[in-house]
N, C-alpha and C positions, 0 to 999 in steps of 0.2 A: 520466443515471441508469443504473446497471447493472441488468441483468435480475436477477430473483430467483434464478435458478439460478447466477448468478455472484457471489453475496454470501455471506460467512461471517457467520452470525448467532448460532449457538448458542455458549454458553460452553464446552461440551465441545470444539467444533471449535477455538476459540481456544486452549484449554489444550493440546490435542494438538499444534498447530503450534508453540507455545512450547516444549513439552517435547521433541519429537522432531525438530523442524525445524532447519535450519542458517541462518546469518545471512550476509547480504551487506550491508556497510555503505558508506554514502556520507556526504557532508558534511551534507546536508539531511535525508535519510531513511535508514532502514535497513529491510531486508526480512527477514522470517522466512519460510522456504520449506519446504514439505513436499509430497511427492507424494501424490496422493489416488487413489482407485479409480474415479473417474468420468471422463467424457469432457470435463467442463467445468473450467475454471480458476475458482477462487473467491478473492475478495479481501475483506479486512477492513482498516479504517482506524482508526488511533489517533492522535488529536491531543489531548494532555493540556493541563491548565491551566498547565503550565510553559511551554508555547508562548505562550499568551495567556490572560489572565483573562477576556477578552470572548468570549462565545459566537459573536458575529457573525463575528469573525476566524477562530475555529476552524472554523466551518461553511464559510467561504469557502475555507479551505485544503482541507477535505475535498472540496468541490465541484471544485476544481482537480485534485486527485489522481484523483478518479473520472473526470473528463473525459480526463485523460492516459492512464489505464489503458484506458479504452474505445477510444482511438484507436491504441494501440500493439499491434503484432502479438506475441502471447505464446503460447508453446506450451501445449497442453492438458494437463489432468490434474495441476495443482498447486494447492495452497492457499498464499496469500501474505497475510501481515499486514504492512502498511506503517505504520511508526511514524515520527513526525516529530521533528526537533530544533528548538529555539527559533529558530535562524538562518533558518528558512524564511519567517518573517514578512516580512523585508525583501526577499525575492527576488521576481522577476517570474515570470509564468507560463512564459515561454520558458526561463528558467534552471532552473526546477523540471523542466520537460519534458526538457531536455537531460540532467540528472542521472538522471532515471528511465529514459530510453532506455539510458543507459550501464549502469545496474544490471541492467536486463532483458536486455541483451546478454550479461552474465556468466552468466545462467541457462541460456542455450542451449548 
């Protein structure tokens, strides 16, 4: 579980990242990134019903993504929204982690 200070929660925060941020795309996920004025990096996760109609599967994907983000070394002071593609359902944890690491390397 991510700490409260590392989560994007407000609709205004999500909207500002979508409007002003830049995109880094991968095969399974894409990131919308915006620098913030705090010392903490904050993350939001979007797994739509296009990925899976079942809430159990969508929640499993979000848990995996949170775990990966928690264990990757990421620079401070950014807001990131992680949006998934439907292909992520068939992938293993290790495949998702590998792609996320590659995308976060592009941030630095």
